[in-house]
C-alpha positions as CSV (number, residue, x, y, z in Angstrom):
1,M,140.1,214.6,84.5
2,S,141.9,211.4,83.6
3,S,140.6,209.7,86.8
4,A,137.0,210.7,86.0
5,L,137.4,209.2,82.5
6,K,138.9,206.0,84.0
7,Q,136.1,205.8,86.5
8,A,133.6,206.0,83.7
9,G,135.2,203.0,82.0
10,F,137.4,204.7,79.4
11,H,140.9,203.3,78.8
12,V,143.4,206.1,79.5
13,P,146.9,204.8,78.9
14,G,149.9,206.6,80.4
15,D,152.0,209.0,78.5
16,A,154.8,206.5,78.0
17,N,153.0,204.7,75.2
18,A,151.6,207.5,73.0
19,G,150.6,205.0,70.3
20,D,148.5,202.8,72.5
21,P,144.7,202.7,71.9
22,G,142.5,204.7,74.2
23,L,142.0,208.2,75.3
24,R,144.9,210.5,75.6
25,V,144.8,213.6,77.9
26,V,147.5,216.2,77.2
27,E,147.9,219.6,78.8
28,V,147.7,222.5,76.2
29,P,147.7,226.3,76.8
30,A,143.9,226.4,76.7
31,G,143.5,223.5,79.2
32,A,143.6,219.9,78.1
33,L,143.4,218.1,74.8
34,V,141.6,214.8,74.7
35,S,142.1,212.5,71.8
36,W,141.1,208.9,71.0
37,T,142.9,206.1,69.2
38,A,141.1,202.9,68.4
39,S,143.0,199.6,68.6
40,D,143.8,197.9,65.3
41,T,141.6,194.9,66.3
42,F,138.6,197.1,67.1
43,T,139.0,199.1,63.9
44,S,139.2,195.9,61.8
45,L,136.2,194.4,63.6
46,T,134.0,197.4,63.0
47,R,135.0,197.7,59.4
48,E,134.3,194.0,58.9
49,R,130.8,194.2,60.5
50,A,130.0,197.4,58.6
51,G,131.0,195.9,55.3
52,R,132.9,199.0,54.3
53,A,136.4,200.5,54.7
54,A,135.3,203.8,56.3
55,G,134.3,203.5,60.0
56,D,136.9,205.4,61.9
57,D,135.2,208.8,61.7
58,S,131.9,207.5,63.0
59,L,133.5,205.6,65.8
60,K,135.5,208.7,66.8
61,A,132.3,210.8,66.7
62,I,130.6,208.3,69.1
63,V,133.5,208.3,71.5
64,Q,133.8,212.1,71.4
65,A,130.1,212.5,72.1
66,A,130.4,210.2,75.1
67,V,133.5,211.9,76.5
68,S,132.2,215.4,75.9
69,G,128.9,214.6,77.5
70,L,130.6,213.2,80.6
71,L,133.0,216.1,81.0
72,V,130.2,218.7,80.5
73,Q,128.1,216.8,83.1
74,L,131.1,217.2,85.5
75,G,131.1,220.9,84.9
76,H,133.8,221.3,82.3
77,T,133.6,223.5,79.2
78,V,134.4,221.3,76.1
79,T,135.1,222.4,72.6
80,E,136.2,220.5,69.5
81,T,139.3,221.4,67.6
82,T,138.8,222.3,64.0
83,D,141.9,220.5,62.6
84,S,141.7,217.1,64.1
85,G,138.3,216.8,65.7
86,D,139.8,216.1,69.1
87,L,138.3,217.7,72.2
88,V,139.7,220.7,74.1
89,V,138.6,220.9,77.8
90,L,139.1,224.6,78.7
91,A,140.9,225.5,81.8
92,D,138.7,226.7,84.6
93,V,138.8,230.4,85.2
94,V,138.6,231.2,88.8
95,T,136.7,234.4,89.6
96,P,137.3,235.7,93.1
97,P,134.4,237.0,95.2
98,D,135.2,240.6,94.2
99,G,134.3,239.6,90.6
100,K,137.5,241.1,89.1
101,G,138.9,237.9,87.6
102,R,142.5,237.0,87.8
């Protein structure tokens, strides 16, 4: 999934620098958690151009919509967490030919 996001042009930093701006993909019990952090420079620029202090939420919504749309197009099931607004990409459930599940 990280490679698909990188190929689409998203910045996906490695795990070593958890505070770096970009998309973060972390394994969770349900599948993968995808979160986004804007750089300080980008946040300042958008606030300056918008002429107001609040801009982070709208930026996050735009990035989430783009990421979600891409992952859904690639066949993943994507949901939004209720507490942080980050995305959860559900683990694929493999159903064998006999249809009995795992």
